[in-house]
Wavefront OBJ file of the C-alpha trace (Angstrom):
o trace
v 114.588 42.627 -35.056
v 112.988 45.833 -34.985
v 111.697 45.575 -31.291
v 115.468 45.364 -30.597
v 116.528 48.625 -28.595
v 118.195 51.394 -30.474
v 121.452 52.673 -29.356
v 123.241 55.946 -30.898
v 127.204 55.769 -30.505
v 129.013 59.434 -30.804
v 132.348 59.896 -30.621
v 134.753 61.668 -33.478
v 137.742 58.586 -33.005
v 136.452 56.440 -35.197
v 138.292 52.934 -33.997
v 136.864 54.115 -30.535
v 133.232 54.492 -31.899
v 133.690 51.247 -33.676
v 134.592 49.275 -30.589
v 131.697 50.732 -28.837
v 129.129 49.683 -31.651
v 131.007 46.479 -31.962
v 130.497 45.585 -28.365
v 126.890 46.645 -28.596
v 125.566 45.047 -31.531
v 124.669 41.885 -29.544
v 120.924 42.921 -28.787
v 120.809 46.367 -29.601
v 120.137 47.789 -33.065
v 123.298 50.438 -33.370
v 124.069 53.801 -35.264
v 127.143 55.928 -35.548
v 128.111 59.431 -35.383
v 131.186 60.948 -35.515
v 130.381 65.037 -33.485
v 127.448 65.932 -31.977
v 126.105 68.027 -34.330
v 125.791 65.272 -36.796
v 124.427 63.066 -34.116
v 121.623 65.438 -33.676
v 119.927 64.840 -37.530
v 120.495 61.018 -36.632
v 118.667 61.531 -33.296
v 115.730 62.981 -35.463
v 115.527 60.015 -37.727
v 116.949 57.290 -35.539
v 115.206 57.562 -32.365
v 117.282 56.178 -30.193
v 117.021 54.694 -26.608
v 120.132 55.396 -25.244
v 122.747 57.911 -26.733
v 126.583 56.418 -25.872
v 128.680 59.647 -26.123
v 132.376 60.818 -25.788
v 132.411 64.536 -23.744
v 134.844 66.337 -26.192
v 134.148 66.529 -29.364
v 134.755 69.206 -32.052
v 131.646 71.083 -32.819
v 129.757 70.269 -29.873
v 130.817 68.334 -26.688
v 128.734 65.679 -24.808
v 127.262 68.228 -22.030
v 126.205 70.458 -24.730
v 124.873 67.517 -26.469
v 123.171 65.864 -23.288
v 121.864 69.801 -22.737
v 120.047 69.719 -26.256
v 118.427 66.677 -26.235
v 116.972 66.848 -22.883
v 114.899 69.978 -23.929
v 112.778 67.120 -26.152
v 109.612 65.879 -24.926
v 111.016 62.251 -24.374
v 114.408 61.859 -24.476
v 116.513 59.282 -24.675
v 118.568 58.179 -22.164
v 122.696 59.643 -22.172
v 125.794 57.757 -21.291
v 128.627 59.999 -21.152
v 132.630 58.731 -21.819
v 135.642 60.582 -20.693
v 139.264 60.213 -21.166
v 139.878 61.778 -17.970
v 137.953 59.801 -15.211
v 137.750 63.403 -13.128
v 135.354 63.653 -10.274
v 134.327 67.526 -11.044
v 133.717 66.128 -14.787
v 131.347 63.180 -13.465
v 129.697 65.483 -11.269
v 129.093 68.164 -14.269
v 127.740 64.973 -16.619
v 125.055 64.005 -13.609
v 124.037 67.401 -13.206
v 123.482 68.180 -16.872
v 121.023 65.141 -16.844
v 123.357 62.163 -17.534
v 122.036 58.970 -16.714
v 125.475 57.661 -16.031
v 129.024 58.270 -16.688
v 132.106 56.040 -17.816
v 135.553 56.627 -17.422
v 138.475 55.669 -20.229
v 139.707 52.885 -20.347
v 136.583 50.980 -19.386
v 135.915 47.200 -19.574
v 133.364 46.688 -22.354
v 131.299 44.225 -19.768
v 131.049 47.072 -17.590
v 129.720 49.605 -21.124
v 127.176 47.072 -21.273
v 125.866 46.821 -17.657
v 125.666 50.114 -17.857
v 123.692 50.340 -21.486
v 121.586 47.443 -20.164
v 120.752 49.054 -17.565
v 120.024 52.717 -19.085
v 117.758 50.486 -21.861
v 115.853 49.453 -18.756
v 114.832 52.380 -17.469
v 114.214 53.725 -20.189
v 111.611 50.801 -20.770
v 110.081 51.700 -17.281
v 110.289 55.189 -18.703
v 107.709 54.718 -20.896
v 105.494 52.125 -19.378
v 104.985 55.394 -16.597
v 103.972 57.647 -19.477
v 101.880 55.249 -20.805
v 100.292 54.477 -17.605
v 100.098 57.753 -16.717
v 98.206 58.867 -19.739
v 95.632 55.747 -18.969
v 95.240 57.365 -15.775
v 94.440 60.917 -17.156
v 92.340 59.313 -19.635
v 90.631 57.245 -17.082
v 89.968 60.130 -14.263
v 88.585 62.718 -17.532
v 86.385 59.570 -18.182
v 84.885 59.474 -14.963
v 84.758 62.878 -14.386
v 82.542 63.245 -17.627
v 80.771 60.508 -16.354
v 79.940 62.463 -13.142
v 78.847 65.866 -14.899
v 76.911 63.765 -17.353
v 75.095 62.341 -13.858
v 74.910 65.104 -12.387
v 73.469 67.251 -15.963
v 70.494 64.742 -16.271
v 69.484 64.409 -12.710
v 69.333 68.166 -12.647
v 67.140 68.285 -15.727
v 64.750 65.184 -13.871
v 64.514 67.048 -11.105
v 63.729 70.362 -12.906
v 61.197 68.489 -15.378
v 59.458 67.547 -11.662
v 59.851 70.485 -10.029
v 58.148 72.379 -12.855
v 55.628 70.014 -13.424
v 54.313 70.416 -9.612
v 54.919 74.224 -9.677
v 52.597 74.072 -13.074
v 50.086 71.856 -11.071
v 49.919 73.779 -7.726
v 49.634 77.660 -9.729
v 47.304 76.355 -12.375
v 44.493 75.274 -9.526
v 44.107 78.528 -8.006
v 45.380 80.481 -10.854
v 42.315 79.148 -12.576
v 40.047 80.473 -9.755
v 41.605 83.538 -9.615
v 41.036 83.905 -13.219
v 37.606 82.642 -12.968
v 36.874 85.550 -10.112
v 38.477 87.522 -12.796
v 35.783 87.082 -15.254
v 32.890 87.531 -12.856
v 34.438 91.088 -11.552
v 34.110 92.016 -15.112
v 30.821 90.876 -15.643
v 29.478 92.222 -12.347
v 31.108 95.424 -13.671
v 29.363 95.443 -16.919
v 25.982 94.844 -15.689
v 26.108 97.214 -12.622
v 27.126 100.126 -15.789
v 24.092 99.152 -18.063
v 21.670 99.394 -14.642
v 23.394 102.996 -13.921
v 22.445 103.898 -17.522
v 18.994 103.341 -16.675
v 18.505 105.198 -13.936
v 18.755 109.218 -12.649
v 22.117 110.438 -12.425
v 21.724 111.646 -8.807
v 20.871 108.133 -7.488
v 23.946 106.221 -8.819
v 26.661 108.955 -7.995
v 28.275 106.753 -5.068
v 27.474 103.561 -7.440
v 29.388 105.080 -9.952
v 32.461 105.651 -7.647
v 32.836 101.857 -6.333
v 31.784 100.757 -10.412
v 35.433 102.613 -11.204
v 37.009 101.090 -8.232
v 35.545 97.648 -8.987
v 36.600 98.142 -12.801
v 40.145 98.841 -11.900
v 40.129 96.366 -9.532
v 39.289 93.438 -12.036
v 41.871 94.826 -14.637
v 44.870 95.089 -12.696
v 44.072 91.145 -11.297
v 43.105 90.230 -14.706
v 46.747 91.594 -15.922
v 48.068 89.573 -12.458
v 46.951 86.181 -13.349
v 48.100 86.668 -16.930
v 51.729 87.448 -15.492
v 51.440 84.266 -13.300
v 50.301 81.965 -16.566
v 53.064 83.778 -18.547
v 55.631 82.811 -15.981
v 54.161 78.915 -15.427
v 53.890 78.782 -19.436
v 57.361 79.819 -19.652
v 58.886 77.356 -17.144
v 57.162 74.538 -18.868
v 58.667 75.810 -22.009
v 62.165 75.557 -20.543
v 61.445 72.656 -18.801
v 59.923 70.806 -22.121
v 57.531 69.064 -20.126
v 55.947 66.081 -22.087
v 58.210 66.177 -24.817
v 60.569 63.434 -26.528
v 64.350 63.849 -25.738
v 65.340 64.253 -29.288
v 63.377 66.073 -31.833
v 63.158 68.683 -34.612
v 63.476 72.178 -32.238
v 64.006 76.027 -33.262
v 66.390 77.078 -30.688
v 64.875 80.436 -30.452
v 62.245 79.213 -28.849
v 64.311 78.008 -26.345
v 66.527 80.940 -25.923
v 63.573 83.356 -25.382
v 62.105 81.372 -22.856
v 65.210 81.183 -21.077
v 65.631 84.967 -21.245
v 62.202 85.319 -20.167
v 63.043 83.260 -17.093
v 66.140 85.349 -15.823
v 64.728 88.873 -17.136
v 64.251 90.004 -13.573
v 68.669 89.321 -12.797
v 69.284 90.896 -15.832
v 67.273 93.591 -15.947
v 69.318 94.541 -12.417
v 72.492 93.822 -14.124
v 72.684 94.447 -17.708
v 71.566 95.047 -20.977
v 71.190 92.578 -23.816
v 71.381 92.209 -26.975
v 70.484 90.054 -29.562
v 71.276 89.862 -33.201
v 69.389 86.427 -34.014
v 69.663 84.853 -37.417
v 67.519 83.217 -39.410
v 67.672 79.258 -38.397
v 66.203 76.444 -39.526
v 65.106 73.861 -36.799
v 67.746 71.533 -35.630
v 67.992 68.004 -34.027
v 68.345 68.821 -30.473
v 67.522 67.953 -26.901
v 65.367 70.818 -26.270
v 65.452 70.583 -22.277
v 69.331 69.883 -22.426
v 70.161 72.974 -25.059
v 67.729 75.234 -22.890
v 70.198 73.880 -19.964
v 73.218 74.877 -22.039
v 72.059 78.511 -22.276
v 70.622 79.312 -19.087
v 74.153 77.947 -17.673
v 75.776 79.910 -20.087
v 73.877 83.455 -19.401
v 74.634 82.725 -15.716
v 77.634 82.557 -16.107
v 77.943 85.497 -18.152
v 75.797 87.118 -14.742
v 78.859 86.497 -12.218
v 81.450 87.548 -14.309
v 79.752 90.821 -14.313
v 78.630 91.113 -10.844
v 82.381 90.947 -10.298
v 82.730 93.998 -12.038
v 80.541 96.336 -9.732
v 78.633 97.691 -12.894
v 76.348 97.362 -15.177
v 77.456 94.964 -17.942
v 76.611 94.193 -21.496
v 75.291 90.795 -22.665
v 75.380 90.340 -26.690
v 73.563 87.094 -28.132
v 74.127 86.552 -31.689
v 73.195 82.787 -33.443
v 73.675 82.284 -37.467
v 74.008 79.438 -39.801
v 76.919 78.302 -41.007
v 77.087 75.497 -43.544
v 75.346 72.591 -42.115
v 75.613 74.145 -38.696
v 74.284 76.769 -36.364
v 76.151 78.748 -34.272
v 75.254 80.346 -30.948
v 77.469 83.181 -29.343
v 77.577 84.552 -26.255
v 79.322 87.305 -24.675
v 79.691 89.764 -21.749
v 82.089 92.333 -20.850
v 82.608 91.274 -17.287
v 85.632 90.285 -15.575
v 87.336 88.296 -17.909
v 89.254 84.938 -17.779
v 93.021 84.600 -16.889
v 95.090 82.906 -19.239
v 96.256 79.980 -16.907
v 92.582 79.127 -16.368
v 91.383 79.083 -19.993
v 92.388 75.226 -20.519
v 90.521 74.556 -17.213
v 87.077 76.376 -17.140
v 85.340 72.841 -18.756
v 87.032 70.444 -15.947
v 84.680 69.197 -13.740
v 85.148 70.439 -10.375
v 86.937 73.597 -11.450
v 85.584 76.981 -10.063
v 86.828 80.361 -9.366
v 83.609 81.326 -7.526
v 84.702 80.066 -4.378
v 82.718 76.479 -2.679
v 79.804 77.864 -1.682
v 78.390 80.064 -4.603
v 80.025 77.432 -7.803
v 80.106 73.777 -8.140
v 82.683 73.656 -11.081
v 79.802 72.071 -12.940
v 78.024 74.445 -14.991
v 80.444 74.700 -17.943
v 81.327 70.994 -17.872
v 77.826 70.506 -18.569
v 77.236 72.983 -20.946
v 80.692 71.274 -23.065
v 78.474 67.522 -22.029
v 75.775 68.532 -23.993
v 77.349 70.147 -26.591
v 78.880 66.575 -27.559
v 76.090 65.054 -27.066
v 74.723 66.934 -29.914
v 78.084 66.257 -31.812
v 78.791 69.661 -31.310
v 81.517 71.738 -29.585
v 81.766 75.295 -27.636
v 84.550 77.473 -28.209
v 85.697 80.431 -25.579
v 87.784 83.053 -25.943
v 88.943 86.091 -23.131
v 91.387 87.573 -20.963
v 91.598 89.554 -17.923
v 89.304 92.490 -18.163
v 88.841 91.250 -21.661
v 85.258 90.615 -23.261
v 84.996 86.711 -22.862
v 82.978 85.011 -25.608
v 81.463 81.493 -25.997
v 80.878 79.590 -29.295
v 78.762 76.907 -29.680
v 78.349 74.963 -32.765
v 75.754 72.408 -33.444
v 74.969 70.472 -36.635
v 71.578 70.842 -38.339
v 70.998 66.914 -38.322
v 71.597 64.281 -35.948
v 74.360 61.611 -36.914
v 72.428 58.575 -38.641
l 1 2 3 4 5 6 7 8 9 10 11 12 13 14 15 16 17 18 19 20 21 22 23 24 25 26 27 28 29 30 31 32 33 34 35 36 37 38 39 40 41 42 43 44 45 46 47 48 49 50 51 52 53 54 55 56 57 58 59 60 61 62 63 64 65 66 67 68 69 70 71 72 73 74 75 76 77 78 79 80 81 82 83 84 85 86 87 88 89 90 91 92 93 94 95 96 97 98 99 100 101 102 103 104 105 106 107 108 109 110 111 112 113 114 115 116 117 118 119 120 121 122 123 124 125 126 127 128 129 130 131 132 133 134 135 136 137 138 139 140 141 142 143 144 145 146 147 148 149 150 151 152 153 154 155 156 157 158 159 160 161 162 163 164 165 166 167 168 169 170 171 172 173 174 175 176 177 178 179 180 181 182 183 184 185 186 187 188 189 190 191 192 193 194 195 196 197 198 199 200 201 202 203 204 205 206 207 208 209 210 211 212 213 214 215 216 217 218 219 220 221 222 223 224 225 226 227 228 229 230 231 232 233 234 235 236 237 238 239 240 241 242 243 244 245 246 247 248 249 250 251 252 253 254 255 256 257 258 259 260 261 262 263 264 265 266 267 268 269 270 271 272 273 274 275 276 277 278 279 280 281 282 283 284 285 286 287 288 289 290 291 292 293 294 295 296 297 298 299 300 301 302 303 304 305 306 307 308 309 310 311 312 313 314 315 316 317 318 319 320 321 322 323 324 325 326 327 328 329 330 331 332 333 334 335 336 337 338 339 340 341 342 343 344 345 346 347 348 349 350 351 352 353 354 355 356 357 358 359 360 361 362 363 364 365 366 367 368 369 370 371 372 373 374 375 376 377 378 379 380 381 382 383 384 385 386 387 388 389 390 391 392 393 394 395
């Protein structure tokens, strides 16, 4: 039967090998090898659950074979047989990783019991591996689900916040803009009046007029700046827009850079090399969040160096995908952390600074668009995040 446990018998003595194989032929699929070197090929092709091997063999002895086998990812269990039966030989075999040992001469029933125990243990080991993989998969799904919920809540909160801020600012902003218009009209009319009066009667009025005109101009510029901030916030949050739509990634990138302009100006020079990109099927709010997180991550890495840094942003089309590259010359990511940065909860910034959800949220957003994020870095080396997104949504 194909589902029978498999046992490989190794012995340079044909009679001994035949006797062991025959004793195990009931209930097991058995294959034989006459020495350790030939056994290596048999292990690769036969993939036994258990190996029963003599210790003393030419070429490669049983202990050497055992050490070699145990270097594999999921090694078979090994039962060693020795003709000496010395306590020291048994200790050496167990220390080398043998499941058990038998000293010649031994009863066939003893052999069957030892092999049966090894088969049962191998079955439990494989079950444990399976359960562990299932547990790791479930844990990963839970972490990704948590990151997705956090992202959704953050985007929803951002929308409510931006909507409230825009409403609260726009009302007084409208009053200020109206006032600036009145000041401009008043200044113009006073200027016209002064033009019709003798010069000696309008000198003080002209001085006041200059102050009034300058104040109106500065107030108007301030109102325009506030209006631009509100516009950038609304564009970043993509209020009143469908979740999935055809959009230009550069629009979101520009609005994100504008929102971060104050922090970026203090910490880093930003170089943009923007290619000719078509519109893509995407959720603009989610992509803006992704860009924001990557830029904030770059700023944090630069801040740790204690010097002014450089952030380079590139975009280009690659076949049926678009790519966004954000590189910084911050502290870099150690090799031992590179595989962990997308794990929810992992952070090197400390619990009071980082939540460990910024990069996992970026990965979740990219995957929700059927895209991916690649990263390369090293201690003191440039860190480069590359986001690849398809031009068209599935279906």
